[in-house]
CHARMM internal coordinates of N, CA and C (Angstrom, degrees):
IC EDIT
DIST 1 N 1 CA 1.3730
DIST 1 CA 1 C 1.5622
ANGL 1 N 1 CA 1 C 110.92
DIST 1 C 2 N 1.3362
ANGL 1 CA 1 C 2 N 118.07
DIHE 1 N 1 CA 1 C 2 N 129.15
DIST 2 N 2 CA 1.4269
ANGL 1 C 2 N 2 CA 118.64
DIHE 1 CA 1 C 2 N 2 CA 179.14
DIST 2 CA 2 C 1.5043
ANGL 2 N 2 CA 2 C 112.32
DIHE 1 C 2 N 2 CA 2 C -74.96
DIST 2 C 3 N 1.3276
ANGL 2 CA 2 C 3 N 117.43
DIHE 2 N 2 CA 2 C 3 N 150.98
DIST 3 N 3 CA 1.4907
ANGL 2 C 3 N 3 CA 117.10
DIHE 2 CA 2 C 3 N 3 CA 175.87
DIST 3 CA 3 C 1.5874
ANGL 3 N 3 CA 3 C 111.67
DIHE 2 C 3 N 3 CA 3 C -68.37
DIST 3 C 4 N 1.2548
ANGL 3 CA 3 C 4 N 113.82
DIHE 3 N 3 CA 3 C 4 N 151.54
DIST 4 N 4 CA 1.4539
ANGL 3 C 4 N 4 CA 118.39
DIHE 3 CA 3 C 4 N 4 CA 176.65
DIST 4 CA 4 C 1.4753
ANGL 4 N 4 CA 4 C 110.80
DIHE 3 C 4 N 4 CA 4 C -75.04
DIST 4 C 5 N 1.3320
ANGL 4 CA 4 C 5 N 117.65
DIHE 4 N 4 CA 4 C 5 N 132.31
DIST 5 N 5 CA 1.4586
ANGL 4 C 5 N 5 CA 119.49
DIHE 4 CA 4 C 5 N 5 CA -179.56
DIST 5 CA 5 C 1.5441
ANGL 5 N 5 CA 5 C 108.91
DIHE 4 C 5 N 5 CA 5 C -80.15
DIST 5 C 6 N 1.3362
ANGL 5 CA 5 C 6 N 107.15
DIHE 5 N 5 CA 5 C 6 N 164.58
DIST 6 N 6 CA 1.4938
ANGL 5 C 6 N 6 CA 115.42
DIHE 5 CA 5 C 6 N 6 CA -179.60
DIST 6 CA 6 C 1.5364
ANGL 6 N 6 CA 6 C 109.60
DIHE 5 C 6 N 6 CA 6 C -62.62
DIST 6 C 7 N 1.3267
ANGL 6 CA 6 C 7 N 120.27
DIHE 6 N 6 CA 6 C 7 N -37.38
DIST 7 N 7 CA 1.5091
ANGL 6 C 7 N 7 CA 121.89
DIHE 6 CA 6 C 7 N 7 CA 177.38
DIST 7 CA 7 C 1.4550
ANGL 7 N 7 CA 7 C 111.38
DIHE 6 C 7 N 7 CA 7 C -58.90
DIST 7 C 8 N 1.3391
ANGL 7 CA 7 C 8 N 116.95
DIHE 7 N 7 CA 7 C 8 N -43.77
DIST 8 N 8 CA 1.4358
ANGL 7 C 8 N 8 CA 120.98
DIHE 7 CA 7 C 8 N 8 CA -177.68
DIST 8 CA 8 C 1.5058
ANGL 8 N 8 CA 8 C 111.27
DIHE 7 C 8 N 8 CA 8 C -65.30
DIST 8 C 9 N 1.3609
ANGL 8 CA 8 C 9 N 118.22
DIHE 8 N 8 CA 8 C 9 N -40.81
DIST 9 N 9 CA 1.4089
ANGL 8 C 9 N 9 CA 119.86
DIHE 8 CA 8 C 9 N 9 CA 176.85
DIST 9 CA 9 C 1.5081
ANGL 9 N 9 CA 9 C 111.67
DIHE 8 C 9 N 9 CA 9 C -63.79
DIST 9 C 10 N 1.3257
ANGL 9 CA 9 C 10 N 117.61
DIHE 9 N 9 CA 9 C 10 N -43.21
DIST 10 N 10 CA 1.4722
ANGL 9 C 10 N 10 CA 118.63
DIHE 9 CA 9 C 10 N 10 CA -178.72
DIST 10 CA 10 C 1.4867
ANGL 10 N 10 CA 10 C 111.56
DIHE 9 C 10 N 10 CA 10 C -65.03
DIST 10 C 11 N 1.3388
ANGL 10 CA 10 C 11 N 118.64
DIHE 10 N 10 CA 10 C 11 N -38.64
DIST 11 N 11 CA 1.4762
ANGL 10 C 11 N 11 CA 122.33
DIHE 10 CA 10 C 11 N 11 CA 177.65
DIST 11 CA 11 C 1.5252
ANGL 11 N 11 CA 11 C 111.36
DIHE 10 C 11 N 11 CA 11 C -64.27
DIST 11 C 12 N 1.3015
ANGL 11 CA 11 C 12 N 116.32
DIHE 11 N 11 CA 11 C 12 N -43.83
DIST 12 N 12 CA 1.4843
ANGL 11 C 12 N 12 CA 122.85
DIHE 11 CA 11 C 12 N 12 CA 177.28
DIST 12 CA 12 C 1.4626
ANGL 12 N 12 CA 12 C 109.62
DIHE 11 C 12 N 12 CA 12 C -57.02
DIST 12 C 13 N 1.3935
ANGL 12 CA 12 C 13 N 116.84
DIHE 12 N 12 CA 12 C 13 N -51.14
DIST 13 N 13 CA 1.4264
ANGL 12 C 13 N 13 CA 121.08
DIHE 12 CA 12 C 13 N 13 CA -178.18
DIST 13 CA 13 C 1.5833
ANGL 13 N 13 CA 13 C 113.82
DIHE 12 C 13 N 13 CA 13 C -62.16
DIST 13 C 14 N 1.3189
ANGL 13 CA 13 C 14 N 113.78
DIHE 13 N 13 CA 13 C 14 N -36.36
DIST 14 N 14 CA 1.4471
ANGL 13 C 14 N 14 CA 120.18
DIHE 13 CA 13 C 14 N 14 CA 177.40
DIST 14 CA 14 C 1.5007
ANGL 14 N 14 CA 14 C 110.53
DIHE 13 C 14 N 14 CA 14 C -62.97
DIST 14 C 15 N 1.3409
ANGL 14 CA 14 C 15 N 117.41
DIHE 14 N 14 CA 14 C 15 N -40.44
DIST 15 N 15 CA 1.4481
ANGL 14 C 15 N 15 CA 119.12
DIHE 14 CA 14 C 15 N 15 CA 175.31
DIST 15 CA 15 C 1.4616
ANGL 15 N 15 CA 15 C 114.49
DIHE 14 C 15 N 15 CA 15 C -64.39
DIST 15 C 16 N 1.3678
ANGL 15 CA 15 C 16 N 120.20
DIHE 15 N 15 CA 15 C 16 N -35.55
DIST 16 N 16 CA 1.4342
ANGL 15 C 16 N 16 CA 126.47
DIHE 15 CA 15 C 16 N 16 CA 179.33
DIST 16 CA 16 C 1.5429
ANGL 16 N 16 CA 16 C 110.28
DIHE 15 C 16 N 16 CA 16 C -74.81
DIST 16 C 17 N 1.3304
ANGL 16 CA 16 C 17 N 115.30
DIHE 16 N 16 CA 16 C 17 N -37.78
DIST 17 N 17 CA 1.4757
ANGL 16 C 17 N 17 CA 122.19
DIHE 16 CA 16 C 17 N 17 CA -178.67
DIST 17 CA 17 C 1.5275
ANGL 17 N 17 CA 17 C 111.25
DIHE 16 C 17 N 17 CA 17 C -120.43
DIST 17 C 18 N 1.3487
ANGL 17 CA 17 C 18 N 117.05
DIHE 17 N 17 CA 17 C 18 N 67.63
DIST 18 N 18 CA 1.4733
ANGL 17 C 18 N 18 CA 117.49
DIHE 17 CA 17 C 18 N 18 CA -173.68
DIST 18 CA 18 C 1.5386
ANGL 18 N 18 CA 18 C 113.98
DIHE 17 C 18 N 18 CA 18 C -62.03
DIST 18 C 19 N 1.3320
ANGL 18 CA 18 C 19 N 116.23
DIHE 18 N 18 CA 18 C 19 N -22.84
DIST 19 N 19 CA 1.4784
ANGL 18 C 19 N 19 CA 119.31
DIHE 18 CA 18 C 19 N 19 CA -178.59
DIST 19 CA 19 C 1.4820
ANGL 19 N 19 CA 19 C 115.36
DIHE 18 C 19 N 19 CA 19 C -78.56
DIST 19 C 20 N 1.3386
ANGL 19 CA 19 C 20 N 115.80
DIHE 19 N 19 CA 19 C 20 N -11.18
DIST 20 N 20 CA 1.4912
ANGL 19 C 20 N 20 CA 123.01
DIHE 19 CA 19 C 20 N 20 CA -179.34
DIST 20 CA 20 C 1.4889
ANGL 20 N 20 CA 20 C 111.32
DIHE 19 C 20 N 20 CA 20 C -85.28
DIST 20 C 21 N 1.3455
ANGL 20 CA 20 C 21 N 117.29
DIHE 20 N 20 CA 20 C 21 N 123.46
DIST 21 N 21 CA 1.4726
ANGL 20 C 21 N 21 CA 119.45
DIHE 20 CA 20 C 21 N 21 CA 179.01
DIST 21 CA 21 C 1.5186
ANGL 21 N 21 CA 21 C 113.88
DIHE 20 C 21 N 21 CA 21 C -55.99
DIST 21 C 22 N 1.2653
ANGL 21 CA 21 C 22 N 120.82
DIHE 21 N 21 CA 21 C 22 N 140.74
DIST 22 N 22 CA 1.4713
ANGL 21 C 22 N 22 CA 125.40
DIHE 21 CA 21 C 22 N 22 CA -174.59
DIST 22 CA 22 C 1.5914
ANGL 22 N 22 CA 22 C 105.54
DIHE 21 C 22 N 22 CA 22 C -60.02
DIST 22 C 23 N 1.2616
ANGL 22 CA 22 C 23 N 121.17
DIHE 22 N 22 CA 22 C 23 N -39.72
DIST 23 N 23 CA 1.4575
ANGL 22 C 23 N 23 CA 120.38
DIHE 22 CA 22 C 23 N 23 CA -177.28
DIST 23 CA 23 C 1.5511
ANGL 23 N 23 CA 23 C 112.96
DIHE 22 C 23 N 23 CA 23 C -60.70
DIST 23 C 24 N 1.3225
ANGL 23 CA 23 C 24 N 114.33
DIHE 23 N 23 CA 23 C 24 N -32.02
DIST 24 N 24 CA 1.4999
ANGL 23 C 24 N 24 CA 119.05
DIHE 23 CA 23 C 24 N 24 CA 176.62
DIST 24 CA 24 C 1.4762
ANGL 24 N 24 CA 24 C 111.97
DIHE 23 C 24 N 24 CA 24 C -64.72
DIST 24 C 25 N 1.3802
ANGL 24 CA 24 C 25 N 118.14
DIHE 24 N 24 CA 24 C 25 N -41.62
DIST 25 N 25 CA 1.4729
ANGL 24 C 25 N 25 CA 121.38
DIHE 24 CA 24 C 25 N 25 CA -179.94
DIST 25 CA 25 C 1.5022
ANGL 25 N 25 CA 25 C 107.17
DIHE 24 C 25 N 25 CA 25 C -71.83
DIST 25 C 26 N 1.3578
ANGL 25 CA 25 C 26 N 116.60
DIHE 25 N 25 CA 25 C 26 N -44.29
DIST 26 N 26 CA 1.4630
ANGL 25 C 26 N 26 CA 118.20
DIHE 25 CA 25 C 26 N 26 CA -177.72
DIST 26 CA 26 C 1.5429
ANGL 26 N 26 CA 26 C 112.17
DIHE 25 C 26 N 26 CA 26 C -61.50
DIST 26 C 27 N 1.2913
ANGL 26 CA 26 C 27 N 118.41
DIHE 26 N 26 CA 26 C 27 N -26.81
DIST 27 N 27 CA 1.4927
ANGL 26 C 27 N 27 CA 122.02
DIHE 26 CA 26 C 27 N 27 CA -179.01
DIST 27 CA 27 C 1.5271
ANGL 27 N 27 CA 27 C 112.09
DIHE 26 C 27 N 27 CA 27 C -72.08
DIST 27 C 28 N 1.3193
ANGL 27 CA 27 C 28 N 116.26
DIHE 27 N 27 CA 27 C 28 N -16.24
DIST 28 N 28 CA 1.5244
ANGL 27 C 28 N 28 CA 121.43
DIHE 27 CA 27 C 28 N 28 CA -176.71
DIST 28 CA 28 C 1.5341
ANGL 28 N 28 CA 28 C 107.67
DIHE 27 C 28 N 28 CA 28 C -70.39
DIST 28 C 29 N 1.3443
ANGL 28 CA 28 C 29 N 110.96
DIHE 28 N 28 CA 28 C 29 N 150.48
DIST 29 N 29 CA 1.4802
ANGL 28 C 29 N 29 CA 117.20
DIHE 28 CA 28 C 29 N 29 CA 175.46
DIST 29 CA 29 C 1.5212
ANGL 29 N 29 CA 29 C 111.07
DIHE 28 C 29 N 29 CA 29 C -71.49
DIST 29 C 30 N 1.3215
ANGL 29 CA 29 C 30 N 116.73
DIHE 29 N 29 CA 29 C 30 N 162.25
DIST 30 N 30 CA 1.4477
ANGL 29 C 30 N 30 CA 119.47
DIHE 29 CA 29 C 30 N 30 CA 179.05
DIST 30 CA 30 C 1.5769
ANGL 30 N 30 CA 30 C 112.60
DIHE 29 C 30 N 30 CA 30 C -59.94
DIST 30 C 31 N 1.3589
ANGL 30 CA 30 C 31 N 109.47
DIHE 30 N 30 CA 30 C 31 N -37.99
DIST 31 N 31 CA 1.4803
ANGL 30 C 31 N 31 CA 114.71
DIHE 30 CA 30 C 31 N 31 CA 177.39
DIST 31 CA 31 C 1.5274
ANGL 31 N 31 CA 31 C 115.27
DIHE 30 C 31 N 31 CA 31 C -62.77
DIST 31 C 32 N 1.3403
ANGL 31 CA 31 C 32 N 115.06
DIHE 31 N 31 CA 31 C 32 N -43.52
DIST 32 N 32 CA 1.5136
ANGL 31 C 32 N 32 CA 119.85
DIHE 31 CA 31 C 32 N 32 CA 178.54
DIST 32 CA 32 C 1.4986
ANGL 32 N 32 CA 32 C 109.22
DIHE 31 C 32 N 32 CA 32 C -65.63
DIST 32 C 33 N 1.3662
ANGL 32 CA 32 C 33 N 117.26
DIHE 32 N 32 CA 32 C 33 N -42.46
DIST 33 N 33 CA 1.5131
ANGL 32 C 33 N 33 CA 116.55
DIHE 32 CA 32 C 33 N 33 CA 178.66
DIST 33 CA 33 C 1.5687
ANGL 33 N 33 CA 33 C 110.65
DIHE 32 C 33 N 33 CA 33 C -58.50
DIST 33 C 34 N 1.2977
ANGL 33 CA 33 C 34 N 117.03
DIHE 33 N 33 CA 33 C 34 N -43.39
DIST 34 N 34 CA 1.4338
ANGL 33 C 34 N 34 CA 118.06
DIHE 33 CA 33 C 34 N 34 CA -179.78
DIST 34 CA 34 C 1.5235
ANGL 34 N 34 CA 34 C 113.41
DIHE 33 C 34 N 34 CA 34 C -65.48
DIST 34 C 35 N 1.3103
ANGL 34 CA 34 C 35 N 115.58
DIHE 34 N 34 CA 34 C 35 N -38.43
DIST 35 N 35 CA 1.4738
ANGL 34 C 35 N 35 CA 121.62
DIHE 34 CA 34 C 35 N 35 CA 179.56
DIST 35 CA 35 C 1.5208
ANGL 35 N 35 CA 35 C 107.87
DIHE 34 C 35 N 35 CA 35 C -65.33
DIST 35 C 36 N 1.3141
ANGL 35 CA 35 C 36 N 118.17
DIHE 35 N 35 CA 35 C 36 N -44.98
DIST 36 N 36 CA 1.4757
ANGL 35 C 36 N 36 CA 118.02
DIHE 35 CA 35 C 36 N 36 CA -178.55
DIST 36 CA 36 C 1.5562
ANGL 36 N 36 CA 36 C 112.14
DIHE 35 C 36 N 36 CA 36 C -66.35
DIST 36 C 37 N 1.3537
ANGL 36 CA 36 C 37 N 113.90
DIHE 36 N 36 CA 36 C 37 N -38.50
DIST 37 N 37 CA 1.4109
ANGL 36 C 37 N 37 CA 120.11
DIHE 36 CA 36 C 37 N 37 CA 179.87
DIST 37 CA 37 C 1.5483
ANGL 37 N 37 CA 37 C 108.29
DIHE 36 C 37 N 37 CA 37 C -63.26
DIST 37 C 38 N 1.2847
ANGL 37 CA 37 C 38 N 117.91
DIHE 37 N 37 CA 37 C 38 N -47.08
DIST 38 N 38 CA 1.4627
ANGL 37 C 38 N 38 CA 123.42
DIHE 37 CA 37 C 38 N 38 CA -177.81
DIST 38 CA 38 C 1.5537
ANGL 38 N 38 CA 38 C 108.55
DIHE 37 C 38 N 38 CA 38 C -63.75
DIST 38 C 39 N 1.3244
ANGL 38 CA 38 C 39 N 118.02
DIHE 38 N 38 CA 38 C 39 N -42.52
DIST 39 N 39 CA 1.4710
ANGL 38 C 39 N 39 CA 117.30
DIHE 38 CA 38 C 39 N 39 CA 175.81
DIST 39 CA 39 C 1.5206
ANGL 39 N 39 CA 39 C 114.12
DIHE 38 C 39 N 39 CA 39 C -60.27
DIST 39 C 40 N 1.3341
ANGL 39 CA 39 C 40 N 114.79
DIHE 39 N 39 CA 39 C 40 N -44.05
DIST 40 N 40 CA 1.4750
ANGL 39 C 40 N 40 CA 115.69
DIHE 39 CA 39 C 40 N 40 CA 178.92
DIST 40 CA 40 C 1.5696
ANGL 40 N 40 CA 40 C 110.39
DIHE 39 C 40 N 40 CA 40 C -67.60
DIST 40 C 41 N 1.2523
ANGL 40 CA 40 C 41 N 118.24
DIHE 40 N 40 CA 40 C 41 N -37.07
DIST 41 N 41 CA 1.4744
ANGL 40 C 41 N 41 CA 122.23
DIHE 40 CA 40 C 41 N 41 CA 177.72
DIST 41 CA 41 C 1.5707
ANGL 41 N 41 CA 41 C 110.12
DIHE 40 C 41 N 41 CA 41 C -61.49
DIST 41 C 42 N 1.3504
ANGL 41 CA 41 C 42 N 113.24
DIHE 41 N 41 CA 41 C 42 N -44.28
DIST 42 N 42 CA 1.4714
ANGL 41 C 42 N 42 CA 117.54
DIHE 41 CA 41 C 42 N 42 CA 179.56
DIST 42 CA 42 C 1.5623
ANGL 42 N 42 CA 42 C 110.72
DIHE 41 C 42 N 42 CA 42 C -63.66
DIST 42 C 43 N 1.2685
ANGL 42 CA 42 C 43 N 112.86
DIHE 42 N 42 CA 42 C 43 N -45.65
DIST 43 N 43 CA 1.5229
ANGL 42 C 43 N 43 CA 118.70
DIHE 42 CA 42 C 43 N 43 CA 179.88
DIST 43 CA 43 C 1.5165
ANGL 43 N 43 CA 43 C 111.17
DIHE 42 C 43 N 43 CA 43 C -59.21
DIST 43 C 44 N 1.3064
ANGL 43 CA 43 C 44 N 118.64
DIHE 43 N 43 CA 43 C 44 N -42.16
DIST 44 N 44 CA 1.4237
ANGL 43 C 44 N 44 CA 122.30
DIHE 43 CA 43 C 44 N 44 CA -177.99
DIST 44 CA 44 C 1.5072
ANGL 44 N 44 CA 44 C 110.62
DIHE 43 C 44 N 44 CA 44 C -70.96
DIST 44 C 45 N 1.3107
ANGL 44 CA 44 C 45 N 117.44
DIHE 44 N 44 CA 44 C 45 N -35.88
DIST 45 N 45 CA 1.4438
ANGL 44 C 45 N 45 CA 123.49
DIHE 44 CA 44 C 45 N 45 CA 179.65
DIST 45 CA 45 C 1.5509
ANGL 45 N 45 CA 45 C 109.37
DIHE 44 C 45 N 45 CA 45 C -63.85
DIST 45 C 46 N 1.4071
ANGL 45 CA 45 C 46 N 113.96
DIHE 45 N 45 CA 45 C 46 N -43.64
DIST 46 N 46 CA 1.3943
ANGL 45 C 46 N 46 CA 121.11
DIHE 45 CA 45 C 46 N 46 CA 177.76
DIST 46 CA 46 C 1.5534
ANGL 46 N 46 CA 46 C 112.45
DIHE 45 C 46 N 46 CA 46 C -61.99
DIST 46 C 47 N 1.2990
ANGL 46 CA 46 C 47 N 115.99
DIHE 46 N 46 CA 46 C 47 N -41.25
DIST 47 N 47 CA 1.5193
ANGL 46 C 47 N 47 CA 119.08
DIHE 46 CA 46 C 47 N 47 CA 177.37
DIST 47 CA 47 C 1.5163
ANGL 47 N 47 CA 47 C 111.33
DIHE 46 C 47 N 47 CA 47 C -64.92
DIST 47 C 48 N 1.3564
ANGL 47 CA 47 C 48 N 115.20
DIHE 47 N 47 CA 47 C 48 N -38.13
DIST 48 N 48 CA 1.4541
ANGL 47 C 48 N 48 CA 117.77
DIHE 47 CA 47 C 48 N 48 CA -179.79
DIST 48 CA 48 C 1.5626
ANGL 48 N 48 CA 48 C 109.79
DIHE 47 C 48 N 48 CA 48 C -65.97
DIST 48 C 49 N 1.3306
ANGL 48 CA 48 C 49 N 116.57
DIHE 48 N 48 CA 48 C 49 N -43.86
DIST 49 N 49 CA 1.4918
ANGL 48 C 49 N 49 CA 120.04
DIHE 48 CA 48 C 49 N 49 CA 177.54
DIST 49 CA 49 C 1.4957
ANGL 49 N 49 CA 49 C 112.99
DIHE 48 C 49 N 49 CA 49 C -59.10
DIST 49 C 50 N 1.3688
ANGL 49 CA 49 C 50 N 115.91
DIHE 49 N 49 CA 49 C 50 N -36.98
DIST 50 N 50 CA 1.4697
ANGL 49 C 50 N 50 CA 121.47
DIHE 49 CA 49 C 50 N 50 CA 179.88
DIST 50 CA 50 C 1.5324
ANGL 50 N 50 CA 50 C 108.43
DIHE 49 C 50 N 50 CA 50 C -68.81
DIST 50 C 51 N 1.3306
ANGL 50 CA 50 C 51 N 120.92
DIHE 50 N 50 CA 50 C 51 N -38.08
DIST 51 N 51 CA 1.4095
ANGL 50 C 51 N 51 CA 122.90
DIHE 50 CA 50 C 51 N 51 CA -179.66
DIST 51 CA 51 C 1.4908
ANGL 51 N 51 CA 51 C 109.78
DIHE 50 C 51 N 51 CA 51 C -67.82
DIST 51 C 52 N 1.3793
ANGL 51 CA 51 C 52 N 116.41
DIHE 51 N 51 CA 51 C 52 N -41.40
DIST 52 N 52 CA 1.4441
ANGL 51 C 52 N 52 CA 121.97
DIHE 51 CA 51 C 52 N 52 CA 177.12
DIST 52 CA 52 C 1.5440
ANGL 52 N 52 CA 52 C 110.25
DIHE 51 C 52 N 52 CA 52 C -58.24
DIST 52 C 53 N 1.2774
ANGL 52 CA 52 C 53 N 115.84
DIHE 52 N 52 CA 52 C 53 N -43.79
DIST 53 N 53 CA 1.4860
ANGL 52 C 53 N 53 CA 122.23
DIHE 52 CA 52 C 53 N 53 CA -177.56
DIST 53 CA 53 C 1.5381
ANGL 53 N 53 CA 53 C 106.31
DIHE 52 C 53 N 53 CA 53 C -65.00
DIST 53 C 54 N 1.3013
ANGL 53 CA 53 C 54 N 117.54
DIHE 53 N 53 CA 53 C 54 N -47.24
DIST 54 N 54 CA 1.5219
ANGL 53 C 54 N 54 CA 119.24
DIHE 53 CA 53 C 54 N 54 CA -178.75
DIST 54 CA 54 C 1.4802
ANGL 54 N 54 CA 54 C 110.92
DIHE 53 C 54 N 54 CA 54 C -61.89
DIST 54 C 55 N 1.2743
ANGL 54 CA 54 C 55 N 120.25
DIHE 54 N 54 CA 54 C 55 N -36.29
DIST 55 N 55 CA 1.4434
ANGL 54 C 55 N 55 CA 123.47
DIHE 54 CA 54 C 55 N 55 CA -173.70
DIST 55 CA 55 C 1.5563
ANGL 55 N 55 CA 55 C 114.61
DIHE 54 C 55 N 55 CA 55 C -77.84
DIST 55 C 56 N 1.3586
ANGL 55 CA 55 C 56 N 115.01
DIHE 55 N 55 CA 55 C 56 N -8.74
DIST 56 N 56 CA 1.4690
ANGL 55 C 56 N 56 CA 120.49
DIHE 55 CA 55 C 56 N 56 CA -177.48
DIST 56 CA 56 C 1.4816
ANGL 56 N 56 CA 56 C 110.23
DIHE 55 C 56 N 56 CA 56 C -77.04
END
COOR INIT
IC SEED 1 N 1 CA 1 C
IC BUILD
């Protein structure tokens, strides 16, 4: 699996936080972008697992 590029992380975060100006997200360090992306990914995975549990 190829590493996720900075542009992909920025675009993903802009979709999740549409009210945030692009320059604010672009100003973040690579590490902070990865941490935020991972946090959102974990949060969404948790929500999906909850929905699967409820639908059983």
